[in-house]
C-alpha positions as CSV (number, residue, x, y, z in Angstrom):
1,M,0.0,0.0,0.0
2,V,2.8,2.4,0.9
3,Q,4.6,1.6,-2.3
4,D,1.4,2.4,-4.3
5,K,1.1,5.7,-2.6
6,E,4.8,6.5,-3.4
7,L,4.2,5.6,-7.0
8,S,1.1,7.7,-7.1
9,T,2.9,10.7,-5.6
10,A,5.8,10.3,-8.1
11,K,3.4,10.2,-10.9
12,E,1.7,13.4,-9.7
13,K,5.0,15.1,-9.5
14,R,5.9,14.1,-13.0
15,N,2.6,15.2,-14.3
16,L,3.0,18.6,-12.6
17,Q,6.5,19.0,-13.9
18,N,5.3,18.2,-17.4
19,L,2.5,20.7,-17.1
20,L,4.8,23.4,-15.8
21,W,7.3,22.6,-18.7
22,L,4.4,23.0,-21.2
23,G,3.4,26.2,-19.5
24,K,6.9,27.6,-19.7
25,L,7.1,26.7,-23.3
26,I,3.8,28.4,-24.2
27,V,4.8,31.6,-22.3
28,T,8.2,31.6,-24.0
29,I,6.6,31.2,-27.4
30,L,4.2,34.1,-26.7
31,I,7.1,36.3,-25.5
32,L,9.2,35.6,-28.5
33,S,6.2,36.1,-30.8
34,Y,5.7,39.5,-29.1
35,I,9.3,40.5,-29.7
36,Y,9.2,39.3,-33.4
37,K,5.9,41.2,-34.0
38,T,7.4,44.3,-32.4
39,F,10.5,44.3,-34.6
40,R,8.4,43.6,-37.7
41,N,6.0,46.4,-37.0
42,E,8.9,48.8,-36.4
43,Q,10.4,47.9,-39.7
44,K,7.1,49.0,-41.3
45,G,6.8,52.1,-39.2
46,I,10.3,53.4,-39.5
47,G,11.1,52.1,-42.9
48,D,14.6,51.0,-42.1
49,V,15.4,50.6,-38.4
50,G,19.1,50.0,-39.1
51,S,19.6,53.3,-41.0
52,V,17.8,55.4,-38.4
53,F,19.8,53.9,-35.5
54,H,23.0,54.2,-37.5
55,D,22.4,58.0,-37.5
56,I,22.1,58.3,-33.7
57,L,24.6,55.6,-32.6
58,V,27.5,57.9,-33.2
59,S,30.4,58.7,-30.9
60,D,28.9,62.1,-29.9
61,H,25.9,60.3,-28.5
62,H,27.8,57.6,-26.6
63,P,27.6,59.5,-23.2
64,V,23.8,59.9,-23.4
65,L,23.4,56.3,-24.5
66,L,25.6,55.1,-21.6
67,V,23.6,57.1,-19.1
68,M,20.4,55.6,-20.5
69,L,21.9,52.1,-20.3
70,L,23.0,52.6,-16.7
71,L,19.5,53.8,-15.7
72,V,18.0,50.4,-16.8
73,P,19.2,48.4,-13.7
74,V,18.4,51.4,-11.6
75,N,14.8,51.4,-12.9
76,W,14.2,47.8,-12.2
77,A,16.1,47.9,-8.9
78,L,13.7,50.5,-7.6
79,E,10.7,48.4,-8.7
80,S,12.3,45.5,-6.9
81,L,12.7,47.5,-3.7
82,K,9.1,48.4,-3.9
83,W,8.0,44.8,-4.5
84,Q,10.3,43.6,-1.7
85,R,8.8,45.9,0.9
86,L,5.2,45.1,0.0
87,A,5.7,41.3,-0.4
88,K,7.4,41.1,3.1
89,K,4.0,41.4,4.7
90,V,3.5,37.8,3.5
91,V,6.8,36.3,2.6
92,D,10.4,37.0,3.9
93,I,11.9,38.0,0.6
94,T,15.5,39.1,-0.2
95,F,16.3,41.9,-2.7
96,R,17.8,39.3,-5.0
97,D,14.5,37.3,-5.0
98,A,12.5,40.5,-5.5
99,F,14.7,41.5,-8.4
100,R,14.2,38.0,-9.9
101,G,10.5,38.2,-9.4
102,T,10.3,41.6,-11.0
103,L,12.0,40.5,-14.2
104,T,10.0,37.3,-14.3
105,G,6.9,39.3,-13.9
106,L,8.0,41.6,-16.8
107,A,8.5,38.6,-19.1
108,F,5.1,37.1,-18.1
109,G,3.6,40.6,-18.5
110,V,4.0,40.6,-22.3
111,A,2.3,37.2,-22.6
112,A,-0.9,38.1,-20.7
113,P,-3.3,41.0,-20.8
114,A,-3.0,44.1,-18.5
115,Q,-1.2,43.4,-15.2
116,L,-2.3,39.7,-15.0
117,G,1.0,38.3,-16.4
118,D,3.1,40.6,-14.2
119,T,1.2,39.4,-11.1
120,I,1.5,35.7,-12.0
121,G,5.2,36.0,-12.7
122,R,6.0,37.7,-9.5
123,V,3.9,35.5,-7.3
124,A,5.1,32.3,-9.0
125,A,8.7,33.3,-8.4
126,L,8.3,33.4,-4.7
127,K,9.8,30.6,-2.7
128,S,7.0,30.0,-0.3
129,D,3.9,28.0,0.1
130,R,2.1,31.2,1.0
131,R,2.9,32.7,-2.4
132,L,-0.8,33.1,-3.4
133,E,-1.3,35.4,-0.4
134,A,1.1,37.8,-2.1
135,I,-1.3,38.4,-4.9
136,G,-2.7,41.4,-2.9
137,A,0.9,42.7,-2.5
138,A,1.4,42.6,-6.3
139,I,-1.9,44.4,-6.8
140,V,-0.8,47.1,-4.4
141,S,2.6,47.4,-6.1
142,N,1.0,47.8,-9.5
143,G,-1.6,50.1,-8.1
144,I,1.0,52.5,-6.6
145,Q,2.8,52.7,-10.0
146,F,-0.5,53.2,-11.7
147,Y,-1.4,56.1,-9.4
148,I,2.0,57.8,-9.8
149,S,1.8,57.5,-13.6
150,V,-1.7,59.1,-13.5
151,A,-0.4,61.9,-11.1
152,G,2.6,62.6,-13.3
153,G,0.5,62.5,-16.4
154,A,-2.0,64.9,-14.8
155,V,0.8,67.4,-14.3
156,G,1.9,67.1,-17.9
157,W,-1.7,67.3,-19.1
158,F,-2.4,70.6,-17.4
159,H,0.8,71.9,-18.8
160,L,0.1,71.0,-22.4
161,Q,-3.6,70.5,-22.8
162,E,-4.1,73.8,-24.6
163,K,-1.6,72.7,-27.2
164,I,-3.0,69.2,-27.7
165,G,-5.3,69.0,-30.7
166,L,-8.3,67.5,-29.0
167,S,-11.9,68.7,-28.9
168,L,-13.2,70.6,-25.8
169,Q,-15.4,67.6,-25.0
170,S,-12.5,65.2,-25.1
171,K,-10.5,67.4,-22.8
172,Q,-13.4,67.6,-20.3
173,V,-13.6,63.8,-20.3
174,I,-9.9,63.5,-19.6
175,N,-10.1,66.1,-16.8
176,A,-13.0,64.2,-15.2
177,L,-11.2,60.9,-15.5
178,L,-8.1,62.3,-13.9
179,A,-10.2,63.7,-11.1
180,V,-12.0,60.4,-10.5
181,V,-8.8,58.4,-10.5
182,T,-7.1,60.8,-8.1
183,I,-9.9,60.9,-5.6
184,S,-10.4,57.1,-5.8
185,G,-6.7,56.5,-5.0
186,I,-7.0,58.8,-1.9
187,L,-10.2,57.0,-0.8
188,V,-8.6,53.5,-1.1
189,V,-5.7,54.5,1.0
190,W,-7.9,56.3,3.6
191,F,-10.3,53.4,4.0
192,R,-7.8,50.5,3.6
193,K,-8.0,49.4,7.2
194,P,-11.7,48.3,7.1
195,L,-10.7,45.7,4.5
196,T,-9.2,43.6,7.2
197,D,-12.6,43.4,9.0
198,W,-14.7,42.8,5.9
199,H,-16.3,39.3,5.9
200,P,-18.3,38.9,2.7
201,E,-20.9,36.1,2.5
202,K,-20.7,35.3,-1.2
203,R,-17.9,32.9,-2.1
204,V,-16.6,35.0,-5.0
205,F,-16.1,38.0,-2.7
206,Q,-14.6,35.7,0.0
207,K,-11.9,34.6,-2.5
208,A,-11.2,38.2,-3.5
209,N,-11.0,39.3,0.2
210,T,-8.4,36.6,0.8
211,Y,-6.1,38.4,-1.6
212,L,-7.1,42.0,-1.0
213,R,-7.3,42.2,2.8
214,I,-3.5,42.6,2.9
215,I,-4.0,46.2,1.7
216,G,-5.3,47.0,5.2
217,N,-2.2,45.6,6.8
218,Y,0.1,48.2,5.3
219,S,1.0,51.2,7.5
220,A,1.1,54.7,6.1
221,W,4.9,54.5,6.3
222,D,4.9,51.3,4.2
223,L,2.8,52.9,1.5
224,A,4.8,56.1,1.7
225,V,8.2,54.4,1.2
226,S,6.8,52.2,-1.6
227,A,5.3,55.3,-3.3
228,F,8.7,57.0,-3.0
229,Y,10.4,54.1,-4.8
230,G,7.6,54.2,-7.4
231,L,8.2,58.0,-7.9
232,L,11.9,57.6,-8.3
233,R,11.3,54.8,-10.8
234,Y,8.9,57.0,-12.7
235,L,11.4,59.8,-12.9
236,V,14.1,57.4,-14.1
237,F,11.9,56.1,-16.8
238,L,10.9,59.6,-17.8
239,S,14.5,60.7,-17.9
240,Q,15.4,57.8,-20.2
241,F,12.7,58.8,-22.6
242,V,13.7,62.5,-22.6
243,L,17.4,61.5,-23.1
244,A,16.3,59.4,-26.1
245,L,14.4,62.3,-27.6
246,S,17.5,64.6,-27.0
247,L,19.5,62.4,-29.4
248,F,17.5,64.0,-32.3
249,D,18.1,67.6,-31.3
250,F,14.4,68.5,-31.3
251,P,13.8,72.3,-30.9
252,V,11.6,71.7,-27.8
253,P,12.4,72.8,-24.2
254,V,13.1,70.0,-21.7
255,I,10.1,70.9,-19.6
256,E,7.8,70.4,-22.6
257,L,9.5,67.2,-23.6
258,S,9.0,65.9,-20.0
259,S,5.4,66.9,-20.0
260,A,4.9,65.2,-23.4
261,V,6.5,62.0,-22.2
262,S,4.3,62.0,-19.1
263,L,1.3,62.1,-21.4
264,I,2.6,59.1,-23.3
265,F,2.9,57.2,-20.0
266,L,-0.5,58.4,-19.0
267,A,-2.1,57.0,-22.1
268,K,-0.3,53.7,-21.7
269,T,-1.5,53.5,-18.1
270,L,-5.2,54.4,-18.6
271,I,-5.8,52.6,-21.9
272,P,-6.2,48.8,-21.3
273,A,-4.1,46.9,-23.8
274,I,-3.2,43.3,-24.5
275,N,0.6,43.7,-24.6
276,V,1.1,41.0,-27.2
277,L,-1.1,43.0,-29.6
278,G,0.1,46.5,-29.1
279,D,2.2,47.6,-26.1
280,L,4.8,49.5,-28.1
281,G,2.4,50.5,-30.8
282,L,0.2,52.3,-28.3
283,R,3.2,54.3,-27.0
284,E,4.1,55.3,-30.5
285,F,0.6,56.3,-31.5
286,T,0.3,58.4,-28.4
287,A,3.8,59.9,-29.0
288,L,2.8,60.9,-32.5
289,L,-0.4,62.5,-31.2
290,V,1.3,64.4,-28.4
291,F,4.2,65.6,-30.6
292,E,2.1,66.5,-33.6
293,Q,1.9,70.1,-32.4
294,Y,5.6,70.5,-32.7
295,N,5.8,69.3,-36.4
296,L,8.6,66.9,-35.5
297,P,9.6,64.0,-37.9
298,A,7.3,61.0,-37.1
299,E,10.1,58.6,-38.0
300,E,12.4,60.1,-35.3
301,I,9.6,60.0,-32.7
302,I,9.0,56.4,-33.4
303,A,12.7,55.6,-33.3
304,A,13.0,57.3,-29.9
305,T,10.2,55.2,-28.4
306,F,11.7,52.1,-29.9
307,L,15.1,52.8,-28.4
308,V,13.6,53.2,-25.0
309,W,11.8,49.9,-25.4
310,I,15.0,48.1,-26.6
311,L,17.0,49.3,-23.6
312,N,14.5,49.2,-20.8
313,V,12.2,46.4,-21.8
314,L,13.7,44.0,-24.3
315,G,16.9,43.2,-22.3
316,P,15.0,42.6,-19.0
317,I,12.5,40.4,-20.9
318,L,15.2,38.2,-22.3
319,I,16.6,37.8,-18.7
320,G,13.1,37.0,-17.5
321,I,12.8,34.2,-20.1
322,F,16.1,32.8,-18.7
323,L,14.7,33.0,-15.2
324,I,11.5,31.3,-16.2
325,W,13.4,28.2,-17.4
326,K,16.1,28.3,-14.7
327,Y,14.0,28.3,-11.5
328,K,11.9,25.4,-10.6
329,W,8.5,26.4,-9.3
330,S,7.3,22.9,-9.0
331,K,8.4,22.5,-5.3
332,M,5.2,21.7,-3.7
333,K,4.2,19.7,-0.7
334,F,2.0,16.7,-1.5
335,S,-0.2,15.6,1.4
336,N,0.1,12.0,0.3
337,S,3.8,11.9,0.7
338,N,3.6,12.3,4.5
339,N,0.9,9.7,5.0
């Protein structure tokens, strides 16, 4: 009888490992498909990616490119520090594990809609049986970055809205949307504590409460520190984009460039998009709309957005693929093995 149970457990483990291997393969194919489609679309949009980058990858631009490159690990290190602080409410996580989870989440993020892939990647990378309880921490982390992007975009919007070629009705809708999101964020933080005492009767809400009640466990200091990391990360990413635009010597003041970039981030934040079908394309479309007022060459605007994506997203995604295959997430406890 004991031998039968051991064989059954071994079979369950093999089946789980095969299932996880298949899942990794599917995710990897989706990620590589996303990268392939992105490069193919860029070839159509720019005409000749190689010639455009040949013009900017000159010795005079090497210092700017170096700074942009050095800011890449800073960007993701700040995100990892934010994730580490929030996840520690559930799991004792090191910075190294947090960094690994962040890059894994980034890779998963391009294979699934919205923030679902990012959350799955981060939570799956945790070395703990309580990893599912960290779903709420991932939601809080993404929520903080979402709110900061909206706040930064709101500043840029009020600076440039008179120059943007939108109808008065469209501008009023955007103003109302920004006001609703801003007030909603404040209310969520203010009333986060009652979530710990919420005991819903319906099963669907009970499941949601299991993951979301962690929000009420964060102190004001936890949220403030996490928001500070998120703000620094936002400024780093914005700086990278402005530096990319500076390579083309656009006759636009830095303040206006920064405001325009904040609007690009705002659009990417507020418009739900399935990354596989249009993450970079959405950025480029918004960039062309925002910079239309300046009569700048569309090809160079697209090239700048593509350069930021290559440096800040493509490299970490490839590392994330490596981590997906390297780490074994199949370490689970089978109740039968201890019987």
